[in-house]
N, CA and C atoms as a LAMMPS dump frame, in Angstrom:
ITEM: TIMESTEP
0
ITEM: NUMBER OF ATOMS
231
ITEM: BOX BOUNDS ff ff ff
-5.0000000000000000e+02 5.0000000000000000e+02
-5.0000000000000000e+02 5.0000000000000000e+02
-5.0000000000000000e+02 5.0000000000000000e+02
ITEM: ATOMS id mol type element x y z
1 1 1 N -368.201 468.332 425.72
2 1 2 C -368.849 468.521 426.999
3 1 3 C -369.487 467.222 427.441
4 2 1 N -369.583 467.04 428.733
5 2 2 C -370.104 465.799 429.309
6 2 3 C -371.282 466.097 430.225
7 3 1 N -372.353 465.325 430.049
8 3 2 C -373.548 465.421 430.883
9 3 3 C -373.762 464.066 431.538
10 4 1 N -373.925 464.054 432.856
11 4 2 C -374.23 462.826 433.578
12 4 3 C -375.735 462.632 433.557
13 5 1 N -376.174 461.417 433.239
14 5 2 C -377.603 461.117 433.127
15 5 3 C -377.937 459.99 434.097
16 6 1 N -378.984 460.196 434.904
17 6 2 C -379.413 459.19 435.874
18 6 3 C -380.89 458.869 435.675
19 7 1 N -381.212 457.591 435.848
20 7 2 C -382.592 457.11 435.747
21 7 3 C -382.974 456.468 437.073
22 8 1 N -384.192 456.75 437.548
23 8 2 C -384.631 456.257 438.842
24 8 3 C -385.877 455.388 438.723
25 9 1 N -385.992 454.459 439.678
26 9 2 C -387.164 453.598 439.869
27 9 3 C -387.539 452.86 438.582
28 10 1 N -388.794 452.906 438.191
29 10 2 C -389.25 452.127 437.033
30 10 3 C -388.599 452.584 435.727
31 11 1 N -388.178 453.835 435.649
32 11 2 C -387.497 454.284 434.426
33 11 3 C -386.146 453.597 434.278
34 12 1 N -385.472 453.354 435.39
35 12 2 C -384.193 452.626 435.358
36 12 3 C -384.428 451.233 434.784
37 13 1 N -385.498 450.579 435.21
38 13 2 C -385.828 449.253 434.692
39 13 3 C -386.209 449.319 433.213
40 14 1 N -386.936 450.343 432.827
41 14 2 C -387.394 450.487 431.444
42 14 3 C -386.225 450.666 430.473
43 15 1 N -385.261 451.514 430.833
44 15 2 C -384.148 451.784 429.913
45 15 3 C -382.968 450.842 430.122
46 16 1 N -382.943 450.14 431.257
47 16 2 C -381.913 449.142 431.492
48 16 3 C -380.598 449.656 432.038
49 17 1 N -380.55 450.919 432.451
50 17 2 C -379.336 451.481 433.054
51 17 3 C -379.723 452.43 434.179
52 18 1 N -378.826 452.564 435.154
53 18 2 C -379.07 453.499 436.249
54 18 3 C -378.406 454.836 435.975
55 19 1 N -377.236 454.798 435.338
56 19 2 C -376.477 456.029 435.1
57 19 3 C -375.588 455.863 433.877
58 20 1 N -375.398 456.959 433.164
59 20 2 C -374.512 456.981 432.011
60 20 3 C -374.009 458.406 431.818
61 21 1 N -373.072 458.575 430.933
62 21 2 C -372.64 459.922 430.561
63 21 3 C -372.91 460.115 429.083
64 22 1 N -373.148 461.346 428.723
65 22 2 C -373.458 461.695 427.348
66 22 3 C -372.496 462.788 426.916
67 23 1 N -371.841 462.562 425.794
68 23 2 C -370.933 463.559 425.23
69 23 3 C -371.699 464.386 424.205
70 24 1 N -371.508 465.694 424.221
71 24 2 C -372.2 466.589 423.288
72 24 3 C -371.265 467.726 422.904
73 25 1 N -371.579 468.386 421.803
74 25 2 C -370.766 469.507 421.344
75 25 3 C -371.292 470.845 421.828
76 26 1 N -372.471 470.843 422.445
77 26 2 C -373.062 472.076 422.962
78 26 3 C -374.222 471.724 423.867
79 27 1 N -374.907 472.73 424.409
80 27 2 C -376.048 472.473 425.291
81 27 3 C -377.105 471.607 424.603
82 28 1 N -377.744 470.748 425.38
83 28 2 C -378.809 469.877 424.877
84 28 3 C -380.061 470.067 425.713
85 29 1 N -381.218 469.993 425.074
86 29 2 C -382.469 470.017 425.83
87 29 3 C -382.579 468.718 426.616
88 30 1 N -383.361 468.753 427.673
89 30 2 C -383.566 467.563 428.487
90 30 3 C -384.128 466.435 427.624
91 31 1 N -385.041 466.725 426.724
92 31 2 C -385.589 465.682 425.859
93 31 3 C -384.509 465.114 424.935
94 32 1 N -383.581 465.936 424.464
95 32 2 C -382.474 465.442 423.64
96 32 3 C -381.516 464.589 424.468
97 33 1 N -381.332 464.943 425.736
98 33 2 C -380.511 464.122 426.634
99 33 3 C -381.148 462.744 426.771
100 34 1 N -382.464 462.708 426.995
101 34 2 C -383.165 461.418 427.087
102 34 3 C -382.934 460.613 425.811
103 35 1 N -383.159 461.227 424.667
104 35 2 C -383.009 460.521 423.395
105 35 3 C -381.595 459.973 423.223
106 36 1 N -380.595 460.776 423.554
107 36 2 C -379.214 460.35 423.411
108 36 3 C -378.825 459.245 424.372
109 37 1 N -379.351 459.296 425.583
110 37 2 C -378.981 458.315 426.604
111 37 3 C -379.737 456.999 426.471
112 38 1 N -380.877 457.016 425.769
113 38 2 C -381.705 455.807 425.66
114 38 3 C -381.736 455.235 424.249
115 39 1 N -380.855 455.697 423.393
116 39 2 C -380.818 455.224 421.995
117 39 3 C -382.145 455.457 421.285
118 40 1 N -382.779 456.582 421.596
119 40 2 C -383.985 456.988 420.875
120 40 3 C -385.297 456.461 421.41
121 41 1 N -385.308 455.809 422.584
122 41 2 C -386.581 455.382 423.156
123 41 3 C -387.452 456.604 423.431
124 42 1 N -388.758 456.492 423.215
125 42 2 C -389.621 457.638 423.531
126 42 3 C -389.68 457.877 425.039
127 43 1 N -389.637 459.135 425.428
128 43 2 C -389.735 459.484 426.841
129 43 3 C -391.209 459.472 427.236
130 44 1 N -391.588 458.712 428.274
131 44 2 C -392.987 458.721 428.714
132 44 3 C -393.443 460.14 429.023
133 45 1 N -394.664 460.451 428.662
134 45 2 C -395.165 461.823 428.781
135 45 3 C -395.229 462.325 430.217
136 46 1 N -395.314 461.442 431.183
137 46 2 C -395.439 461.872 432.573
138 46 3 C -394.102 461.851 433.323
139 47 1 N -392.992 461.743 432.61
140 47 2 C -391.674 461.687 433.233
141 47 3 C -391.306 463.038 433.848
142 48 1 N -390.796 462.994 435.07
143 48 2 C -390.262 464.189 435.719
144 48 3 C -388.771 464.249 435.433
145 49 1 N -388.256 465.45 435.224
146 49 2 C -386.832 465.595 434.942
147 49 3 C -386.254 466.719 435.789
148 50 1 N -384.959 466.588 436.065
149 50 2 C -384.268 467.589 436.879
150 50 3 C -382.867 467.807 436.329
151 51 1 N -382.406 469.035 436.431
152 51 2 C -381.015 469.37 436.14
153 51 3 C -380.412 469.833 437.453
154 52 1 N -379.36 469.153 437.872
155 52 2 C -378.67 469.494 439.121
156 52 3 C -379.641 469.607 440.299
157 53 1 N -380.559 468.663 440.379
158 53 2 C -381.537 468.515 441.466
159 53 3 C -382.642 469.564 441.477
160 54 1 N -382.804 470.32 440.403
161 54 2 C -383.927 471.257 440.268
162 54 3 C -384.836 470.753 439.16
163 55 1 N -386.129 470.581 439.472
164 55 2 C -387.066 470.121 438.445
165 55 3 C -387.142 471.13 437.308
166 56 1 N -387.173 470.598 436.076
167 56 2 C -387.212 471.439 434.885
168 56 3 C -388.143 470.823 433.851
169 57 1 N -388.471 471.596 432.828
170 57 2 C -389.272 471.09 431.717
171 57 3 C -388.364 470.394 430.711
172 58 1 N -388.965 469.669 429.798
173 58 2 C -388.214 468.886 428.806
174 58 3 C -387.454 469.756 427.816
175 59 1 N -387.79 471.036 427.718
176 59 2 C -387.08 471.905 426.775
177 59 3 C -385.963 472.721 427.425
178 60 1 N -385.765 472.541 428.738
179 60 2 C -384.668 473.22 429.445
180 60 3 C -383.333 472.686 428.931
181 61 1 N -382.313 473.549 428.879
182 61 2 C -381.012 473.148 428.351
183 61 3 C -380.063 472.681 429.443
184 62 1 N -379.389 471.554 429.165
185 62 2 C -378.338 471.037 430.038
186 62 3 C -376.997 471.428 429.438
187 63 1 N -376.06 471.786 430.305
188 63 2 C -374.739 472.252 429.873
189 63 3 C -373.644 471.33 430.397
190 64 1 N -372.423 471.631 430.016
191 64 2 C -371.273 470.843 430.421
192 64 3 C -371.222 470.697 431.942
193 65 1 N -371.038 469.453 432.403
194 65 2 C -370.931 469.176 433.828
195 65 3 C -372.245 469.002 434.551
196 66 1 N -373.368 469.245 433.883
197 66 2 C -374.671 469.099 434.527
198 66 3 C -375.024 467.638 434.752
199 67 1 N -375.865 467.42 435.754
200 67 2 C -376.452 466.108 435.993
201 67 3 C -377.935 466.201 435.658
202 68 1 N -378.387 465.356 434.744
203 68 2 C -379.795 465.311 434.365
204 68 3 C -380.372 464.012 434.905
205 69 1 N -381.464 464.107 435.65
206 69 2 C -382.094 462.934 436.247
207 69 3 C -383.534 462.814 435.768
208 70 1 N -383.962 461.578 435.598
209 70 2 C -385.319 461.281 435.156
210 70 3 C -386.003 460.405 436.197
211 71 1 N -387.262 460.77 436.532
212 71 2 C -388.027 460.095 437.567
213 71 3 C -389.42 459.763 437.035
214 72 1 N -390.003 458.65 437.483
215 72 2 C -391.409 458.422 437.169
216 72 3 C -392.249 459.366 438.029
217 73 1 N -393.492 459.586 437.676
218 73 2 C -394.325 460.479 438.496
219 73 3 C -394.437 459.949 439.921
220 74 1 N -394.531 460.85 440.873
221 74 2 C -394.61 460.499 442.281
222 74 3 C -396.072 460.494 442.697
223 75 1 N -396.456 459.442 443.399
224 75 2 C -397.822 459.386 443.921
225 75 3 C -397.762 459.193 445.429
226 76 1 N -398.785 459.614 446.084
227 76 2 C -398.828 459.491 447.537
228 76 3 C -400.118 458.853 447.981
229 77 1 N -400.184 458.573 449.228
230 77 2 C -401.371 457.904 449.711
231 77 3 C -401.899 458.508 450.966
């Protein structure tokens, strides 16, 4: 199964890639997707994550064909 992984804004700079794909043998939690896509870098505690454009928690499962995106926290003024 294949999961598309995208990193936005400062997280893209932190991990050094904008997008990658991750191969897995079954569903993966969002935190496991982060670990697999970043070679084990710790995920910042305030990271927002989404599966197929819906915000989810780090323990939500991603399945074949899903897009998992990671965003830094959003602030406004």
